[in-house]
N, C-alpha and C positions, 0 to 999 in steps of 0.2 A: 977292162972296165975301171975307170978311175975312182968310182965311188962305191965299190963293192962293200967295203968295211963299214961305211956310213949308212948303208941301206937306202941309198938314193939312186935315182935314175934321171939323169939330166940330158938335155939336148946334146951336150958335148960327148956323152957316152954312146950316142947312136952311130950307126953305120949306114951307108947308102943301101947295102944289101942286107935284108933281115936274116938271110941264111947265115951270113957271117956273124951276126949278133947272136943268133941261135947257137952257133958253134961255140962261141965264147961262153955263153951261159951254161951250155951242156957240159963243157969241159970242167967248169967250176962245180957243177952239180955232182960230177963223178968223183970229186974229192971229199964229199960230205960223209961218206960211209953208208949211204942209203943202200939197201939190198938191191933195189932195181931203179936206179936213177933214170933208166930209159922207159919206165912204165908210163903209159899215157891212156887217158880215157878216150875211147872212140865212140862217137855218137852217130847213129844212122837213122834212116826213116824206113819203117817196114812197109809191106805191101798195102796196108790200109791207112798209111799216113801217120802212124804212131811212132814217136821217137823212142830209141832204145840205146842204152849205153853199156859199155863193158871195158875192162882194162885189157890192153894189149901191150906188146913190147916193141919199141922202135928198134929196128935192126939195121938201119942205114939211112943216110940222108945226104943230099947234095943240092945243087941249084935246081934240079928237076923236081925235088920233093922229098917226102918222108915215107919210108918203106916199112911195112910189117907183113907177116906171113900168116896164112890161116887156111882152113878148110873152106873152099868156096861153096860147099853144100851146107854149111852151118847157117844159122839164122842171120848172122852178120854178113856172111858171104853172099847169101841170096838177096839181102837188102841192098848191098852195095851194087850188085850186078843189075838190079832193077832201078835203083836211084843212086847214082854215083856221087852225089853231093854229101859230104860228111864233115864232121868237126872233130878236132883233136884237142885235148887239154893235158898239159903237163904241169904238175905242181911239186915244188921242192920246198917243203916246210922249213928245213933248217936255214934256207936262204931267204925265206919270205918271198919267193918268186913263182910266177905262173906264166905260162905261155899258151895262148889260145890260137888255134889254126883252123881256118875254113878252106876247103878246096874240093876239087873234083878228083875222083879216083881213076887210075888206069892200072891195067895188069902189067906187071914187070915182065921182062923177057924170060923165056924158058931157061936160058943160060944163067940168069941171075937166081932164079928159083932153084935150079939144080945145084948151083954152087953153095947156096945157103943150106939146102937140105943135106948135102953131103957133109957139112960141117957139124951137124947135130949128132948127139950120142945115138947109138944104135937103138936103145930103148925108146927114145923120142921118135925116131924114124918109124919104128914098128907101131908106135902109138898113133901116128898119123894114118896108118892103114886100119888099125883096129877100131878107132873111134868113129862112130856114125854121129858126128858132132851135132848136138842140139836135138837129136831124136830121142824118144822115150827109151829108157833102159830098164828092163825088168829086174835085173840083179847085177851086183858087182861080179859074180861068177861068170855071167855071160860075157862081160867085157874082158875078163881075164882069159876066158876060153878063146875069144877072138884073137887076143894077143898071142897066145900059144900057137894058134893056127897060122898066123902070118910069120911068126918066128920060124916055124918049120918051112914055110913057103920061101923064105929068104935065108938060107943057111949061111950065105956070105954077104955080099953087098945088098943093101936095101934100096930099091929104086924109088923115085918120088912118085906118089900117087898123082894121077892126072888132074884130080880135083883140088890138089893142095899146091898153092903157089903164093906169090907175093903181090901185094897191092901198093901202089905209090899214090900218096895224096899230093896232088899238084896245088900248092897254096895260091890262093887269091887274096887272102887276108891273114895277117899274123899280128897278134897283140902281145906286147910284153908288159907284164904287171909286176911292180915292185912294192912290197908292203911298206907302209909308213905309219908312224904313230897317229893316233886319233882317227884312223881310217881315212886319212888324207893321202891315199896311195898315189904312186906314179904310174901312169898308163900311157903307152904310146902304141898306136896302131899303124901298121903298114898295109897299104892296099895296092894291088897290082893294076895299074891303069895304062892301057895302050902299051904294054910291054915294059913299063917302068914302075918302080916302087915309089909311092908317095907316103910320107909319114906325117902323122898329126898327134899332138898330145890330146888326151881325153880327160874330162873331169873324172874324179874317183867314183 
């Protein structure tokens, strides 16, 4: 990006493929010292049409889309399976940058989910079994008891729970936002039309 230090985003900075531009911005974000530069807000629609948002972690991306992993029996998992249209938002305050993504969700392959699950710490793997995510919990002791139960059930390798897997957001719209003084921000939106990305500048 030619104007990173000046805090500007111009037409000359853009790329034909927004995934390539995302990759450029994401690499810069990882140099800022943020604890979780891959944190993103995921917004879904529940079974009665009410929007809901929470933070998740981006675990991979390519031209196919943006991947995160979760318990499919959680509130967000059930919402996604019922209404697969979602929105993502990533904000990097030190850079004054924001990326907004809208798209449709698909389930990643079992091989992808297995590969990521096997890379997690054992404690996190056991937690995926122990947590009845989003359900009511009477006490912390009950959760810890379930954790001990599954630890005993898996004395060696921990297999991936069948309800825990990855989701890929296939983008149809990606907006890049760069903070500018006096709230006269730079905004460019990419839309996927007939298989090709079209980009437009937006008013702040």
